[in-house]
LUMSE-645199 format. One record per residue: x, y, z of N, C-alpha, C, CB in turn; residue number from 1. Coordinates in nm, 4 decimals. Glycine has a CB too. Example, Ala and Ser with C-alpha at 12.3 -4.5 7.8 and 13.67 -1.06 7.14 Angstrom:
<atoms>
neast,nnorth,nup,caeast,canorth,caup,ceast,cnorth,cup,cbeast,cbnorth,cbup,n
1.3190,-0.5690,0.7800,1.2300,-0.4500,0.7800,1.3200,-0.3300,0.7800,1.1308,-0.4473,0.9046,1
1.2850,-0.2250,0.7080,1.3670,-0.1060,0.7140,1.2900,0.0030,0.7870,1.4084,-0.0598,0.5725,2
</atoms>
This chain:
<atoms>
neast,nnorth,nup,caeast,canorth,caup,ceast,cnorth,cup,cbeast,cbnorth,cbup,n
1.6285,4.0257,2.7758,1.6661,3.9294,2.6747,1.5942,3.7953,2.6982,1.8185,3.9101,2.6742,1
1.5898,3.7545,2.8257,1.5241,3.6286,2.8593,1.3757,3.6337,2.8211,1.5401,3.5980,3.0099,2
1.3113,3.7475,2.8409,1.1712,3.7642,2.8064,1.1495,3.7510,2.6562,1.1207,3.8990,2.8550,3
1.2397,3.8067,2.5764,1.2288,3.7973,2.4301,1.2414,3.6531,2.3847,1.3362,3.8835,2.3618,4
1.3347,3.5812,2.4412,1.3545,3.4408,2.4035,1.2314,3.3580,2.4401,1.4805,3.3830,2.4725,5
1.1757,3.3823,2.5569,1.0553,3.3098,2.5981,0.9389,3.3443,2.5054,1.0188,3.3429,2.7450,6
0.9239,3.4709,2.4709,0.8161,3.5130,2.3805,0.8312,3.4474,2.2436,0.8148,3.6665,2.3657,7
0.9531,3.4426,2.1902,0.9774,3.3778,2.0610,0.9434,3.2293,2.0697,1.1247,3.3970,2.0169,8
0.9828,3.1640,2.1775,0.9533,3.0222,2.1950,0.8022,2.9985,2.1985,1.0187,2.9693,2.3237,9
0.7303,3.0790,2.2748,0.5850,3.0639,2.2846,0.5191,3.0881,2.1494,0.5276,3.1605,2.3896,10
0.5596,3.1939,2.0785,0.5032,3.2245,1.9472,0.5286,3.1097,1.8495,0.5627,3.3557,1.8922,11
0.6506,3.0576,1.8473,0.6858,2.9470,1.7565,0.6036,2.8225,1.7895,0.8372,2.9149,1.7656,12
0.5882,2.7930,1.9170,0.5108,2.6760,1.9580,0.3643,2.6907,1.9183,0.5226,2.6543,2.1093,13
0.3057,2.8053,1.9463,0.1648,2.8280,1.9116,0.1458,2.8228,1.7611,0.1159,2.9635,1.9665,14
0.2350,2.8867,1.6853,0.2253,2.8876,1.5395,0.2352,2.7470,1.4830,0.3341,2.9758,1.4793,15
0.3261,2.6657,1.5354,0.3409,2.5305,1.4814,0.2208,2.4432,1.5131,0.4666,2.4659,1.5358,16
0.1549,2.4682,1.6260,0.0357,2.3916,1.6607,-0.0834,2.4360,1.5763,0.0037,2.4069,1.8100,17
-0.0982,2.5667,1.5581,-0.2111,2.6199,1.4834,-0.1958,2.5944,1.3334,-0.2259,2.7691,1.5100,18
-0.0757,2.6041,1.2821,-0.0526,2.5980,1.1376,-0.0482,2.4544,1.0865,0.0773,2.6689,1.1024,19
-0.1551,2.3820,1.1103,-0.1668,2.2473,1.0568,-0.3139,2.2121,1.0432,-0.0935,2.1450,1.1468,20
-0.3389,2.1137,0.9601,-0.4771,2.0746,0.9366,-0.4841,1.9342,0.8814,-0.5451,2.1716,0.8416,21
-0.6018,1.8983,0.8333,-0.6252,1.7643,0.7790,-0.6382,1.7719,0.6275,-0.7522,1.7007,0.8412,22
-0.5623,1.6890,0.5603,-0.5666,1.6807,0.4139,-0.6383,1.5519,0.3763,-0.4223,1.6854,0.3514,23
-0.7548,1.5657,0.3154,-0.8369,1.4524,0.2744,-0.8063,1.4218,0.1272,-0.9900,1.4823,0.2959,24
-0.7549,1.3014,0.0998,-0.7165,1.2634,-0.0362,-0.8069,1.1506,-0.0846,-0.5671,1.2202,-0.0420,25
-0.8694,1.1729,-0.2005,-0.9521,1.0708,-0.2637,-0.8890,1.0333,-0.3972,-1.0987,1.1205,-0.2829,26
-0.8722,0.9043,-0.4192,-0.8182,0.8534,-0.5456,-0.9318,0.7841,-0.6189,-0.6968,0.7553,-0.5222,27
-0.9552,0.8253,-0.7430,-1.0644,0.7701,-0.8242,-1.0084,0.7065,-0.9511,-1.1675,0.8803,-0.8603,28
-1.0966,0.6411,-1.0255,-1.0575,0.5796,-1.1522,-0.9920,0.4445,-1.1372,-0.9655,0.6694,-1.2249,29
-1.0133,0.3794,-1.0236,-0.9518,0.2491,-0.9973,-1.0243,0.1429,-1.0799,-0.9566,0.2140,-0.8446,30
-0.9489,0.0669,-1.1579,-1.0100,-0.0289,-1.2519,-1.0484,-0.1636,-1.1916,-0.9163,-0.0530,-1.3645,31
-0.9842,-0.2035,-1.0813,-1.0180,-0.3318,-1.0194,-0.9768,-0.3281,-0.8725,-0.9482,-0.4504,-1.0938,32
-1.0102,-0.4334,-0.7980,-0.9812,-0.4361,-0.6548,-0.8580,-0.5200,-0.6198,-1.1008,-0.4891,-0.5802,33
-0.7760,-0.5517,-0.7163,-0.6518,-0.6247,-0.6895,-0.5516,-0.5307,-0.6226,-0.5922,-0.6843,-0.8211,34
-0.4791,-0.5811,-0.5244,-0.3695,-0.5053,-0.4654,-0.4123,-0.3887,-0.3783,-0.2825,-0.4550,-0.5723,35
-0.3298,-0.2840,-0.3793,-0.3519,-0.1664,-0.2963,-0.3295,-0.0389,-0.3775,-0.2593,-0.1690,-0.1734,36
-0.3770,0.0716,-0.3225,-0.3442,0.2033,-0.3759,-0.2395,0.2620,-0.2828,-0.4719,0.2969,-0.3874,37
-0.1288,0.3048,-0.3386,-0.0212,0.3654,-0.2604,-0.0224,0.5157,-0.2878,0.1187,0.3020,-0.2958,38
-0.0271,0.5932,-0.1809,-0.0330,0.7384,-0.1905,0.0881,0.7968,-0.1185,-0.1660,0.7935,-0.1305,39
0.1703,0.8693,-0.1936,0.2916,0.9306,-0.1385,0.2763,1.0821,-0.1396,0.4178,0.8875,-0.2191,40
0.2947,1.1418,-0.0237,0.2876,1.2866,-0.0073,0.4301,1.3399,0.0014,0.2042,1.3261,0.1197,41
0.4652,1.4268,-0.0924,0.6003,1.4833,-0.0983,0.5976,1.6298,-0.0572,0.6600,1.4684,-0.2401,42
0.6992,1.6718,0.0206,0.7109,1.8130,0.0572,0.8324,1.8787,-0.0080,0.7194,1.8274,0.2087,43
0.8965,1.8065,-0.0996,1.0025,1.8628,-0.1843,1.0165,1.7742,-0.3075,1.1393,1.8734,-0.1065,44
1.0951,1.8189,-0.4029,1.1018,1.7483,-0.5310,1.1843,1.6207,-0.5279,1.1576,1.8389,-0.6344,45
1.2630,1.6006,-0.4256,1.3476,1.4823,-0.4181,1.2635,1.3548,-0.4176,1.4358,1.4880,-0.2932,46
1.2829,1.2723,-0.5186,1.2136,1.1443,-0.5285,1.0787,1.1472,-0.5968,1.1961,1.0897,-0.3954,47
1.0216,1.2654,-0.6161,0.8885,1.2733,-0.6764,0.8950,1.2315,-0.8222,0.8309,1.4157,-0.6640,48
0.8056,1.1505,-0.8721,0.6879,1.0924,-0.8086,0.7028,0.9463,-0.7659,0.5735,1.1035,-0.9009,49
0.8151,0.8802,-0.7953,0.8182,0.7343,-0.7786,0.9018,0.6820,-0.6625,0.8684,0.6737,-0.9019,50
0.9886,0.7617,-0.6030,1.0719,0.7111,-0.4937,1.0036,0.7363,-0.3598,1.2117,0.7773,-0.4962,51
0.9248,0.6395,-0.3179,0.8471,0.6525,-0.1948,0.9343,0.6670,-0.0705,0.7569,0.5333,-0.1790,52
1.0585,0.6227,-0.0768,1.1463,0.6345,0.0398,1.1746,0.7805,0.0725,1.2778,0.5597,0.0156,53
1.1535,0.8697,-0.0232,1.1783,1.0122,-0.0010,1.0496,1.0908,0.0237,1.2517,1.0708,-0.1200,54
0.9379,1.0206,0.0310,0.8095,1.0867,0.0568,0.8036,1.1335,0.2022,0.6908,0.9911,0.0256,55
0.7332,1.2430,0.2243,0.7113,1.2963,0.3591,0.6185,1.2039,0.4375,0.6522,1.4394,0.3525,56
0.5136,1.1558,0.3710,0.4196,1.0601,0.4299,0.3787,0.9611,0.3212,0.2937,1.1328,0.4908,57
0.3468,0.8392,0.3626,0.3098,0.7341,0.2686,0.2023,0.6467,0.3314,0.4331,0.6493,0.2282,58
0.1005,0.6130,0.2517,-0.0013,0.5178,0.2964,-0.0288,0.4184,0.1846,-0.1322,0.5909,0.3385,59
-0.0673,0.2979,0.2242,-0.1140,0.1951,0.1307,-0.2538,0.1558,0.1768,-0.0160,0.0692,0.1258,60
-0.3486,0.1587,0.0837,-0.4884,0.1374,0.1181,-0.5441,0.0184,0.0403,-0.5713,0.2641,0.0897,61
-0.6088,-0.0711,0.1117,-0.6759,-0.1849,0.0481,-0.7918,-0.1311,-0.0338,-0.7256,-0.2897,0.1541,62
-0.8115,-0.1870,-0.1510,-0.9151,-0.1397,-0.2430,-1.0441,-0.2184,-0.2211,-0.8679,-0.1525,-0.3901,63
-1.1541,-0.1437,-0.2091,-1.2841,-0.2085,-0.1936,-1.3839,-0.1608,-0.2982,-1.3391,-0.1828,-0.0544,64
-1.3436,-0.0664,-0.3828,-1.4351,-0.0137,-0.4837,-1.3601,0.0679,-0.5874,-1.5438,0.0716,-0.4183,65
-1.4311,0.1585,-0.6533,-1.3725,0.2386,-0.7609,-1.2935,0.3593,-0.7104,-1.4813,0.2856,-0.8537,66
-1.2978,0.3827,-0.5786,-1.2212,0.4919,-0.5202,-1.1764,0.4535,-0.3792,-1.3047,0.6224,-0.5177,67
-1.0729,0.5230,-0.3314,-1.0263,0.5068,-0.1932,-1.0062,0.6464,-0.1358,-0.8929,0.4216,-0.1856,68
-1.0015,0.6517,-0.0042,-0.9860,0.7793,0.0643,-0.8936,0.7625,0.1837,-1.1225,0.8347,0.1090,69
-0.8130,0.8648,0.2104,-0.7314,0.8683,0.3313,-0.7222,1.0123,0.3792,-0.5895,0.8088,0.3057,70
-0.6909,1.0285,0.5055,-0.6731,1.1619,0.5624,-0.5354,1.1702,0.6266,-0.7847,1.1942,0.6662,71
-0.4582,1.2691,0.5839,-0.3327,1.3005,0.6506,-0.3681,1.4015,0.7595,-0.2229,1.3571,0.5491,72
-0.3683,1.3558,0.8837,-0.4115,1.4398,0.9954,-0.2963,1.5238,1.0501,-0.4705,1.3532,1.1068,73
-0.3310,1.6420,1.0998,-0.2351,1.7330,1.1630,-0.1135,1.7599,1.0752,-0.1900,1.6763,1.2958,74
-0.1381,1.7794,0.9491,-0.0324,1.8057,0.8518,0.0081,1.9525,0.8603,-0.0788,1.7695,0.7076,75
0.1372,1.9804,0.8703,0.1812,2.1208,0.8719,0.1467,2.1902,0.7403,0.3332,2.1296,0.8979,76
0.1064,2.3149,0.7497,0.0795,2.3921,0.6288,0.2077,2.4022,0.5467,0.0248,2.5337,0.6637,77
0.1911,2.4055,0.4150,0.3071,2.4174,0.3284,0.2746,2.3763,0.1864,0.4211,2.3339,0.3816,78
0.3799,2.3574,0.1086,0.3685,2.3197,-0.0319,0.3938,2.1697,-0.0443,0.4685,2.4010,-0.1206,79
0.3011,2.1014,-0.1141,0.3081,1.9558,-0.1290,0.2727,1.9136,-0.2717,0.2137,1.8870,-0.0285,80
0.3066,1.7900,-0.3031,0.2610,1.7229,-0.4246,0.2331,1.5779,-0.3861,0.3678,1.7332,-0.5419,81
0.1346,1.5184,-0.4523,0.0975,1.3806,-0.4214,0.1084,1.2952,-0.5465,-0.0453,1.3736,-0.3633,82
0.1639,1.1761,-0.5292,0.1684,1.0759,-0.6352,0.0985,0.9508,-0.5821,0.3170,1.0450,-0.6801,83
0.0148,0.8909,-0.6666,-0.0561,0.7698,-0.6268,-0.0441,0.6671,-0.7386,-0.2057,0.7999,-0.5947,84
-0.0399,0.5398,-0.6998,-0.0438,0.4356,-0.8022,-0.1139,0.3117,-0.7501,0.0974,0.4004,-0.8487,85
-0.1653,0.2341,-0.8458,-0.2372,0.1110,-0.8168,-0.1366,-0.0035,-0.8193,-0.3536,0.0870,-0.9191,86
-0.0970,-0.0487,-0.7023,-0.0005,-0.1571,-0.6894,-0.0759,-0.2904,-0.6986,0.0792,-0.1461,-0.5545,87
-0.1107,-0.3269,-0.8222,-0.1955,-0.4441,-0.8436,-0.1320,-0.5740,-0.7951,-0.2286,-0.4565,-0.9896,88
-0.0001,-0.5863,-0.8030,0.0651,-0.7106,-0.7627,0.1235,-0.7035,-0.6207,0.1752,-0.7449,-0.8616,89
0.0950,-0.5955,-0.5485,0.1382,-0.5795,-0.4088,0.2884,-0.5987,-0.3868,0.0639,-0.6768,-0.3224,90
0.3691,-0.5521,-0.4811,0.5138,-0.5631,-0.4626,0.5760,-0.4328,-0.4114,0.5795,-0.6033,-0.5935,91
0.4936,-0.3318,-0.3830,0.5370,-0.2006,-0.3324,0.6294,-0.1267,-0.4285,0.6069,-0.2175,-0.1998,92
0.6238,-0.1636,-0.5556,0.7073,-0.1000,-0.6586,0.6164,-0.0516,-0.7704,0.8164,-0.1990,-0.7139,93
0.6437,0.0691,-0.8186,0.5710,0.1221,-0.9330,0.6305,0.0569,-1.0576,0.5794,0.2799,-0.9398,94
0.5598,-0.0431,-1.1097,0.6113,-0.1236,-1.2204,0.5999,-0.0508,-1.3540,0.5371,-0.2562,-1.2276,95
0.7088,-0.0572,-1.4308,0.7131,-0.0013,-1.5656,0.7699,-0.1074,-1.6590,0.7988,0.1301,-1.5706,96
0.7492,-0.0864,-1.7905,0.8092,-0.1800,-1.8857,0.9561,-0.1426,-1.9099,0.7298,-0.1804,-2.0199,97
1.0198,-0.2101,-2.0028,1.1638,-0.1916,-2.0227,1.2032,-0.0523,-2.0711,1.2133,-0.2923,-2.1206,98
1.1077,0.0250,-2.1235,1.1407,0.1625,-2.1645,1.0817,0.2674,-2.0693,1.0900,0.1880,-2.3066,99
1.0272,0.2219,-1.9573,0.9799,0.3139,-1.8552,0.8333,0.3512,-1.8594,1.0568,0.4345,-1.8633,100
0.7564,0.2894,-1.9484,0.6124,0.3184,-1.9551,0.5423,0.2427,-1.8418,0.5523,0.2779,-2.0955,101
0.4584,0.3113,-1.7638,0.3930,0.2483,-1.6491,0.3065,0.1283,-1.6881,0.3080,0.3500,-1.5768,102
0.3145,0.0239,-1.6057,0.2297,-0.0934,-1.6212,0.1096,-0.0875,-1.5276,0.3100,-0.2202,-1.5956,103
0.1111,0.0061,-1.4317,0.0060,0.0163,-1.3321,-0.0563,0.1559,-1.3366,0.0612,-0.0144,-1.1913,104
-0.1833,0.1635,-1.2983,-0.2512,0.2922,-1.2958,-0.1811,0.3894,-1.2032,-0.3957,0.2750,-1.2534,105
-0.1767,0.5169,-1.2435,-0.1066,0.6160,-1.1632,-0.1655,0.7537,-1.1863,0.0427,0.6159,-1.1954,106
-0.1401,0.8437,-1.0919,-0.1856,0.9808,-1.1037,-0.1125,1.0696,-1.0045,-0.3363,0.9893,-1.0820,107
-0.1154,1.1987,-1.0308,-0.0535,1.2971,-0.9424,-0.1495,1.4152,-0.9242,0.0839,1.3452,-0.9997,108
-0.1240,1.4971,-0.8245,-0.2034,1.6173,-0.8072,-0.1876,1.7034,-0.9317,-0.1610,1.6950,-0.6791,109
-0.2976,1.7630,-0.9721,-0.3046,1.8454,-1.0926,-0.2781,1.7657,-1.2202,-0.2058,1.9591,-1.0827,110
-0.2846,1.6315,-1.2122,-0.2620,1.5480,-1.3289,-0.3747,1.5603,-1.4284,-0.2449,1.4042,-1.2882,111
-0.3392,1.5595,-1.5560,-0.4412,1.5749,-1.6592,-0.4542,1.4520,-1.7484,-0.4102,1.6954,-1.7439,112
-0.3841,1.3463,-1.7169,-0.3975,1.2258,-1.7979,-0.2636,1.1675,-1.8346,-0.4756,1.2550,-1.9225,113
-0.2670,1.0712,-1.9241,-0.1444,1.0049,-1.9667,-0.0506,1.1031,-2.0340,-0.1758,0.8894,-2.0607,114
0.0750,1.0825,-2.0091,0.1780,1.1661,-2.0690,0.2995,1.0790,-2.0938,0.2134,1.2881,-1.9782,115
0.3777,1.1150,-2.1923,0.4990,1.0393,-2.2211,0.6138,1.0782,-2.1296,0.5396,1.0593,-2.3653,116
0.5973,1.1863,-2.0547,0.7044,1.2279,-1.9650,0.6615,1.2106,-1.8190,0.7442,1.3744,-1.9926,117
0.7604,1.1969,-1.7330,0.7351,1.1859,-1.5906,0.6919,1.3217,-1.5373,0.8603,1.1344,-1.5157,118
0.5843,1.3266,-1.4596,0.5411,1.4562,-1.4055,0.6481,1.5149,-1.3134,0.4076,1.4412,-1.3290,119
0.6609,1.6467,-1.3153,0.7587,1.7059,-1.2245,0.6893,1.7676,-1.1040,0.8428,1.8116,-1.2971,120
0.7661,1.7837,-1.0005,0.7152,1.8313,-0.8721,0.6497,1.9684,-0.8840,0.8276,1.8367,-0.7702,121
0.7138,2.0605,-0.9527,0.6606,2.1970,-0.9582,0.5243,2.2032,-1.0272,0.7587,2.2883,-1.0307,122
0.5002,2.1165,-1.1243,0.3697,2.1152,-1.1917,0.2600,2.0515,-1.1055,0.3806,2.0402,-1.3241,123
0.2992,1.9685,-1.0102,0.2017,1.8947,-0.9296,0.1795,1.9555,-0.7909,0.2465,1.7515,-0.9147,124
0.2510,2.0614,-0.7563,0.2406,2.1154,-0.6210,0.1121,2.1935,-0.5977,0.3585,2.2038,-0.5924,125
0.0746,2.1981,-0.4728,-0.0384,2.2784,-0.4270,-0.0020,2.3337,-0.2898,-0.1716,2.1941,-0.4218,126
-0.0640,2.4453,-0.2535,-0.0423,2.5053,-0.1223,-0.1493,2.4535,-0.0264,-0.0452,2.6613,-0.1305,127
-0.1045,2.3931,0.0807,-0.1946,2.3460,0.1851,-0.1971,2.4519,0.2940,-0.1501,2.2062,0.2418,128
-0.3094,2.5262,0.3039,-0.3166,2.6398,0.3960,-0.4469,2.6467,0.4744,-0.2984,2.7671,0.3199,129
-0.5341,2.5484,0.4590,-0.6618,2.5508,0.5292,-0.6723,2.4320,0.6235,-0.7787,2.5505,0.4296,130
-0.7508,2.4465,0.7286,-0.7582,2.3423,0.8309,-0.8154,2.2112,0.7784,-0.8415,2.3903,0.9464,131
-0.8938,2.2177,0.6715,-0.9483,2.0970,0.6106,-0.9524,2.1177,0.4592,-1.0909,2.0640,0.6674,132
-0.8768,2.0371,0.3883,-0.8650,2.0509,0.2433,-0.8901,1.9161,0.1781,-0.7256,2.1058,0.2034,133
-0.9604,1.9171,0.0644,-0.9870,1.7958,-0.0124,-0.9081,1.7989,-0.1423,-1.1378,1.7807,-0.0411,134
-0.8416,1.6887,-0.1726,-0.7668,1.6727,-0.2966,-0.8170,1.5461,-0.3649,-0.6121,1.6660,-0.2703,135
-0.8435,1.5560,-0.4952,-0.8841,1.4394,-0.5736,-0.7751,1.4066,-0.6745,-1.0196,1.4646,-0.6455,136
-0.7427,1.2793,-0.6849,-0.6444,1.2322,-0.7820,-0.7107,1.1228,-0.8644,-0.5135,1.1800,-0.7117,137
-0.7027,1.1381,-0.9945,-0.7587,1.0374,-1.0847,-0.6457,0.9519,-1.1377,-0.8377,1.1031,-1.2015,138
-0.6652,0.8196,-1.1318,-0.5661,0.7279,-1.1870,-0.5875,0.7099,-1.3359,-0.5720,0.5927,-1.1161,139
-0.4793,0.6981,-1.4080,-0.4822,0.6699,-1.5519,-0.4028,0.5417,-1.5742,-0.4230,0.7902,-1.6367,140
-0.4570,0.4558,-1.6586,-0.3953,0.3257,-1.6861,-0.3386,0.3224,-1.8261,-0.4965,0.2122,-1.6677,141
</atoms>
């Protein structure tokens, strides 16, 4: 019995170390260099796409051109969705008008452009299963 438990522990440890990689995220379509680009990586639907407090990982990147790039290193394999927005006023809030229409550029994985509805997690998910994966997100204003 002790041997089985040790074998399971070793297998689980090796699998968790091997089953991860680097996710390279590029955000394009940035209209100006004011503020930052905020990229939230979600591993479940809770909070997606605007509640960054529920994101699995979050980065804010200073803008120096028409695109930005970040790498989520040693990310466990699994199902994810990404939401990004241009925080032009650096208030760390995705600003909308009084009826909920975005005031700042935004995009999600598998996003196809402006929409009157909030994107849902299941439509934006992708399977992360390779040691090095590239994802591109285009912002729409």
